[in-house]
C-alpha positions as CSV (number, residue, x, y, z in Angstrom):
1,X,-0.5,25.9,-16.5
2,X,-2.3,23.5,-13.6
3,X,0.0,22.3,-10.9
4,X,0.5,18.2,-10.5
5,X,-0.5,17.4,-6.9
6,X,2.1,14.9,-6.1
7,X,1.9,12.7,-3.0
8,X,5.4,11.3,-2.0
9,X,5.3,8.0,0.2
10,X,9.1,7.9,1.6
11,X,9.4,11.9,1.7
12,X,12.1,12.1,4.3
13,X,14.1,9.2,2.7
14,X,16.9,9.8,-0.3
15,X,14.2,9.6,-3.4
16,X,11.8,11.5,-1.4
17,X,14.3,14.2,-0.2
18,X,15.3,14.7,-4.0
19,X,11.8,14.4,-5.3
20,X,11.1,18.0,-2.8
21,X,14.4,19.3,-4.3
22,X,12.8,19.3,-7.5
23,X,9.3,20.9,-6.4
24,X,11.4,23.6,-5.2
25,X,12.7,24.2,-8.6
26,X,9.9,24.0,-9.9
27,X,6.6,25.6,-7.5
28,X,4.9,26.6,-10.3
29,X,4.8,22.8,-11.9
30,X,4.3,20.7,-8.8
31,X,2.1,20.8,-5.5
32,X,2.6,18.4,-2.5
33,X,-0.6,16.9,-1.8
34,X,0.8,14.6,0.8
35,X,3.7,12.7,2.2
36,X,5.0,10.2,4.8
37,X,8.0,8.9,6.7
38,X,8.5,5.8,9.1
39,X,10.4,7.0,12.4
40,X,12.2,10.4,10.7
41,X,9.5,12.8,12.5
42,X,11.5,15.9,12.7
43,X,12.4,15.7,8.8
44,X,8.6,15.6,8.4
45,X,7.8,18.0,10.6
46,X,10.5,20.3,8.5
47,X,8.5,19.2,5.5
48,X,5.2,20.4,7.0
49,X,6.3,23.2,7.7
50,X,7.8,24.3,4.5
51,X,5.3,22.6,1.9
52,X,2.3,22.9,3.8
53,X,0.7,19.4,2.2
54,X,-3.1,18.8,3.2
55,X,-2.0,15.2,4.6
56,X,1.5,14.0,6.3
57,X,1.8,10.3,7.8
58,X,4.1,8.7,9.8
59,X,3.9,5.1,10.1
60,X,5.9,4.6,13.7
61,X,3.5,5.2,15.9
62,X,5.9,5.5,19.2
63,X,7.2,8.6,17.0
64,X,3.8,10.1,16.8
65,X,3.6,11.7,19.8
66,X,6.5,14.2,19.1
67,X,4.6,15.8,16.5
68,X,1.8,16.7,19.0
69,X,0.8,20.2,19.2
70,X,3.3,21.2,16.3
71,X,1.6,19.7,13.0
72,X,0.4,23.5,11.8
73,X,-3.6,24.1,10.6
74,X,-4.2,22.6,7.3
75,X,-2.5,18.9,7.7
76,X,-4.1,16.5,8.6
77,X,-1.7,14.2,10.4
78,X,-2.2,10.3,9.9
79,X,-0.5,8.1,12.3
80,X,0.5,4.3,11.6
81,X,1.6,2.6,8.5
82,X,-2.2,1.4,7.5
83,X,-2.9,4.5,6.6
84,X,-0.3,4.4,3.8
85,X,-2.3,3.2,1.2
86,X,-4.8,5.6,1.7
87,X,-1.9,8.5,0.6
88,X,-2.0,6.3,-2.3
89,X,-5.3,6.4,-3.7
90,X,-6.0,10.2,-2.8
91,X,-8.7,11.8,-5.2
92,X,-6.5,15.0,-6.0
93,X,-3.3,13.2,-6.7
94,X,-1.9,13.0,-10.3
95,X,1.0,11.6,-9.3
96,X,2.2,9.1,-6.6
97,X,5.9,8.7,-5.9
98,X,6.7,5.6,-4.4
99,X,9.8,5.2,-2.6
100,X,9.0,3.2,0.3
101,X,11.9,0.5,1.2
102,X,11.4,-2.8,0.8
103,X,8.0,-5.1,0.9
104,X,6.2,-1.9,2.7
105,X,5.9,0.0,-0.6
106,X,3.6,-3.2,-1.9
107,X,0.5,-2.9,-0.8
108,X,0.1,1.2,-1.7
109,X,1.6,0.2,-5.3
110,X,-1.0,-2.1,-5.8
111,X,-3.9,0.3,-4.8
112,X,-2.5,3.1,-6.6
113,X,-2.5,1.4,-9.8
114,X,-5.8,-0.2,-9.0
115,X,-7.2,3.6,-8.2
116,X,-6.1,4.6,-11.9
117,X,-3.6,6.2,-10.8
118,X,-0.4,7.7,-12.2
119,X,2.7,5.8,-10.5
120,X,6.4,6.7,-10.3
121,X,7.7,3.6,-9.0
122,X,11.2,3.9,-6.8
123,X,10.2,0.7,-5.0
124,X,11.3,-2.0,-7.1
125,X,10.4,-4.9,-4.5
126,X,7.0,-4.2,-5.6
127,X,7.3,-6.2,-8.8
128,X,9.7,-8.4,-7.7
129,X,7.1,-9.5,-5.3
130,X,4.1,-9.1,-7.2
131,X,4.6,-8.5,-10.6
132,X,2.5,-11.1,-11.9
133,X,-0.1,-9.3,-9.9
134,X,0.6,-5.8,-10.8
135,X,0.6,-6.8,-14.7
136,X,-2.7,-7.8,-14.2
137,X,-4.1,-4.3,-12.8
138,X,-2.4,-2.3,-15.7
139,X,-3.9,-4.2,-18.3
140,X,-6.7,-2.1,-17.8
141,X,-5.0,0.8,-19.2
142,X,-6.5,3.4,-16.4
143,X,-3.3,3.2,-14.4
144,X,0.3,4.2,-15.6
145,X,3.4,2.6,-14.0
146,X,6.5,5.0,-14.3
147,X,10.0,3.8,-13.5
148,X,12.1,5.6,-11.2
149,X,14.9,3.6,-10.8
150,X,17.8,4.9,-12.9
151,X,18.3,1.8,-15.1
152,X,14.5,1.4,-15.7
153,X,13.8,4.9,-16.4
154,X,17.0,4.9,-19.2
155,X,15.2,2.0,-21.0
156,X,11.8,3.4,-20.9
157,X,13.9,6.8,-22.6
158,X,15.6,4.6,-25.2
159,X,11.9,3.1,-25.9
160,X,9.9,6.4,-26.9
161,X,8.8,5.9,-30.4
162,X,10.3,2.3,-30.4
163,X,8.2,-0.5,-31.1
164,X,8.6,-3.1,-28.2
165,X,8.4,-6.1,-30.5
166,X,12.0,-5.1,-32.3
167,X,13.7,-5.3,-28.6
168,X,16.9,-7.6,-28.6
169,X,18.0,-7.1,-25.8
170,X,18.1,-5.3,-22.5
171,X,21.2,-4.2,-20.8
172,X,21.1,-3.0,-17.2
173,X,24.4,-1.7,-16.5
174,X,25.7,-1.8,-12.7
175,X,28.7,0.2,-11.0
176,X,30.0,-2.8,-9.4
177,X,29.7,-1.2,-6.2
178,X,32.9,-1.1,-3.9
179,X,33.8,-4.7,-4.1
180,X,34.2,-4.4,-7.6
181,X,38.2,-5.3,-7.6
182,X,38.2,-7.2,-4.3
183,X,39.1,-11.0,-4.0
184,X,37.0,-13.7,-2.2
185,X,39.4,-13.5,0.5
186,X,39.2,-9.8,1.2
187,X,35.7,-9.8,1.0
188,X,35.4,-12.6,4.3
189,X,36.8,-8.8,6.1
190,X,34.1,-6.6,4.9
191,X,32.9,-4.1,7.5
192,X,29.4,-2.0,7.7
193,X,31.2,1.3,6.6
194,X,32.8,-0.7,4.0
195,X,29.5,-1.7,2.2
196,X,28.4,1.7,3.0
197,X,30.8,3.8,1.3
198,X,29.6,3.9,-2.8
199,X,31.5,4.9,-5.2
200,X,29.2,6.8,-7.2
201,X,25.9,7.2,-5.8
202,X,24.4,8.3,-2.8
203,X,21.4,6.1,-1.5
204,X,19.6,5.2,1.2
205,X,21.5,1.9,3.4
206,X,19.4,-0.6,2.7
207,X,20.1,0.1,-1.3
208,X,23.4,0.7,-0.8
209,X,23.9,-2.6,0.9
210,X,22.1,-4.1,-1.9
211,X,24.4,-2.7,-4.6
212,X,27.8,-4.0,-2.7
213,X,26.4,-7.3,-2.8
214,X,24.9,-6.4,-6.5
215,X,21.5,-8.0,-5.0
216,X,20.6,-4.8,-6.5
217,X,20.9,-5.9,-10.3
218,X,19.3,-9.0,-9.4
219,X,16.2,-7.0,-8.4
220,X,16.2,-4.8,-11.4
221,X,16.1,-7.5,-13.7
222,X,13.0,-9.2,-12.7
223,X,12.0,-5.3,-12.2
224,X,12.5,-5.2,-16.0
225,X,10.7,-8.4,-16.9
226,X,7.7,-7.3,-15.2
227,X,8.0,-3.4,-16.9
228,X,8.8,-3.9,-20.0
229,X,7.1,-8.0,-20.3
230,X,10.6,-8.9,-21.3
231,X,11.8,-12.6,-21.3
232,X,14.5,-13.3,-18.6
233,X,17.0,-14.7,-21.7
234,X,16.4,-11.0,-23.4
235,X,18.1,-9.0,-20.1
236,X,21.5,-9.3,-19.0
237,X,23.3,-7.1,-16.3
238,X,27.5,-5.7,-17.2
239,X,29.6,-3.8,-14.8
240,X,30.1,-0.6,-15.9
241,X,32.4,1.2,-12.9
242,X,31.6,4.8,-13.9
243,X,28.0,4.6,-13.7
244,X,27.5,7.1,-16.7
245,X,25.6,4.8,-19.4
246,X,22.6,3.6,-17.1
247,X,21.3,1.4,-19.5
248,X,21.1,0.1,-22.8
249,X,19.0,-1.0,-25.4
250,X,20.0,-3.5,-28.5
251,X,17.1,-3.5,-31.4
252,X,16.6,-6.4,-33.9
253,X,18.6,-4.4,-36.9
254,X,21.8,-4.7,-34.5
255,X,21.8,-1.0,-33.7
256,X,21.4,-0.1,-29.9
257,X,20.6,3.0,-27.9
258,X,22.0,4.0,-24.4
259,X,20.8,6.6,-21.9
260,X,23.6,8.7,-20.1
261,X,24.4,11.2,-17.5
262,X,26.0,11.8,-14.9
263,X,25.1,9.8,-11.7
264,X,21.8,11.7,-10.2
265,X,18.9,10.3,-9.1
266,X,17.3,13.5,-9.5
267,X,16.7,13.2,-13.8
268,X,14.7,9.7,-13.5
269,X,12.8,11.3,-10.6
270,X,11.9,14.3,-12.8
271,X,11.0,12.4,-15.8
272,X,8.6,9.9,-13.9
273,X,6.8,13.3,-12.7
274,X,6.3,14.5,-15.7
275,X,6.3,11.9,-18.2
276,X,6.2,12.2,-21.0
277,X,7.6,15.6,-20.9
278,X,10.8,16.9,-20.4
279,X,11.0,20.1,-18.5
280,X,14.6,21.9,-17.2
281,X,16.2,20.6,-14.4
282,X,19.4,22.3,-12.6
283,X,21.2,19.2,-12.5
284,X,25.0,18.1,-13.0
285,X,26.3,17.6,-17.3
286,X,28.5,15.1,-19.2
287,X,31.3,17.3,-20.2
288,X,31.7,16.5,-23.8
289,X,34.8,18.6,-24.1
290,X,36.6,16.8,-21.5
291,X,38.4,13.1,-22.2
292,X,36.6,10.6,-20.3
293,X,36.5,6.7,-20.4
294,X,33.6,4.4,-20.4
295,X,34.4,0.7,-19.6
296,X,32.9,-2.1,-19.3
297,X,33.5,-6.0,-17.6
298,X,31.6,-8.9,-17.3
299,X,29.6,-9.7,-13.7
300,X,31.5,-11.7,-11.8
301,X,29.0,-14.3,-10.5
302,X,30.8,-16.4,-8.1
303,X,31.9,-13.2,-6.1
304,X,28.5,-12.2,-5.9
305,X,26.4,-14.8,-5.6
306,X,23.3,-13.0,-4.9
307,X,22.9,-11.9,-8.5
308,X,22.6,-15.4,-9.0
309,X,20.4,-16.4,-6.4
310,X,17.8,-13.4,-8.0
311,X,18.4,-14.9,-11.5
312,X,17.3,-18.4,-10.3
313,X,14.5,-17.2,-7.9
314,X,12.6,-15.3,-11.0
315,X,13.6,-18.6,-13.4
316,X,11.7,-20.2,-10.5
317,X,9.0,-18.3,-10.6
318,X,5.6,-18.5,-8.3
319,X,6.4,-17.5,-4.6
320,X,10.1,-17.7,-4.9
321,X,10.7,-13.7,-5.8
322,X,9.0,-12.7,-2.5
323,X,11.0,-15.5,-0.8
324,X,14.3,-14.1,-2.0
325,X,13.1,-9.9,-1.5
326,X,11.9,-11.2,2.2
327,X,15.2,-12.7,3.2
328,X,17.5,-10.2,1.6
329,X,15.9,-7.4,3.4
330,X,16.1,-9.6,7.0
331,X,19.7,-10.4,5.8
332,X,20.8,-6.7,5.1
333,X,19.2,-5.4,8.5
334,X,21.2,-8.0,10.3
335,X,24.4,-7.1,8.3
336,X,23.9,-3.4,9.3
337,X,23.2,-4.7,12.8
338,X,26.6,-6.5,12.9
339,X,24.9,-9.9,13.6
340,X,26.1,-11.4,10.4
341,X,28.9,-10.8,8.3
342,X,29.0,-9.6,4.6
343,X,29.8,-13.0,2.9
344,X,26.4,-14.6,5.4
345,X,23.9,-12.4,3.3
346,X,24.1,-14.9,0.0
347,X,24.1,-17.9,2.4
348,X,21.0,-16.3,4.0
349,X,18.8,-15.8,1.4
350,X,19.7,-19.4,-0.3
351,X,18.7,-21.4,2.8
352,X,15.3,-19.6,2.9
353,X,14.8,-19.8,-1.2
354,X,16.0,-23.9,-0.1
355,X,14.0,-24.5,2.9
356,X,10.5,-22.7,1.9
357,X,7.6,-24.2,-0.6
358,X,7.8,-21.5,-3.5
359,X,5.2,-23.0,-5.2
360,X,0.9,-22.4,-5.2
361,X,-0.8,-19.2,-6.7
362,X,0.6,-15.8,-6.3
363,X,-2.2,-13.9,-4.5
364,X,-2.1,-10.7,-2.0
365,X,-2.4,-13.5,0.7
366,X,0.1,-16.0,-0.5
367,X,2.5,-13.3,-0.7
368,X,2.1,-12.0,2.8
369,X,2.4,-15.0,4.3
370,X,5.4,-16.6,2.4
371,X,6.9,-13.0,3.2
372,X,6.1,-13.7,6.8
373,X,7.7,-17.1,7.0
374,X,10.8,-15.8,4.9
375,X,11.3,-13.0,7.5
376,X,10.9,-15.7,10.3
377,X,13.1,-18.2,8.8
378,X,16.2,-15.6,8.2
379,X,16.2,-14.3,11.6
380,X,17.4,-17.8,12.7
381,X,19.7,-18.6,10.5
């Protein structure tokens, strides 16, 4: 059996590290061709020493000197974020896993798909910002876009063998995060530590805060809209505190399919790497002989306004989702740095959406320009 050469963009993050755990379990199946990090040079060095990838990249140049003389022969060290797209188009690569955080993952997504690569996408911001452009690229059928987000992976698994025109509704489940039962008054006192304490999932800081504000569900609705070419009125979010059902698809005959499993990202990562095949994985299983409850609640848009802002942005279209994404990234970073409060996050985003012009054609240049404008403005609010 031929090994698959995989490139992991963001190998030192939560998704990247879990992907490497899968490689450890299946060394006969996967060969690590390239890895990258932003700042975490020590983790990157450990990964280089263990997996001996031909290519490794550190995006933040100020940390590169720490690797001088330590990278073994056989691994080419690339320095600077400008080289990231190069990793995404390596001729020998069978699968590109894009687990970069935020807008930084957009250009590598574009380049990988243009090169006809199979792209396992954990960077939801790529579709949020440039879904219109991405869908144009993948129409030529050379490239393949497979979701890694647990919700979209669940949808894909439910849709295998099903005609797209028979979908009535895509239901994205949300845990509700750590503040599902908090009142608006309690939310005024939320600390960074509170927001980083997710009840079910272990994730990076940015996506954990997005889960706490429920912005992640807004981004996932936009992602599903582009990934499955589905109108917004056919996509909805529902709160499911147990995080066992990862998504549901309802069909035109009234039947529904759901994909279930314990909350672990290794399953959707592996499915994206091997799709359409399934292989074994040493991951937790549901115990069907033990009693457990599955409950659902409607989303409270009043307590979680970020979800409303995301819905409004995609309905507005144009450059609005890019503004939303950039403003959210800056607001989350400012919250993590204790410059603003939790309840200020949606205020920053809404102010950017109201102040910036979102009209105009969606091109790579216009997206880069509006991204810079939104980040600059979000820092001043």
